[in-house]
C-alpha positions, 0 to 999 in steps of 0.5 A: 148858509149864514152859518159859513159866515161863523164856521171859515173865519173860526177854521181859518183861524184854529188852521193858522193857531196849528200852523204857528204852533206847530212853527213854534215847535221846529224853532225851538228843537221839539224835533232835533233828537229823534233817535235819542228818544229812541235809545231811551226807551230800549234802555233800563232805568231799573239796572239793579247793580 
């Protein structure tokens, strides 16, 4: 039972850290161009001209 005194704050801290990372990625525009990444996969960059 005494282990919970250490594990609960650690779990809450890691959860808060993950939430902060997710909010930061939203604000920095990481999810703005989802269609562009899907289209880039289909194009061939090594085309012979």
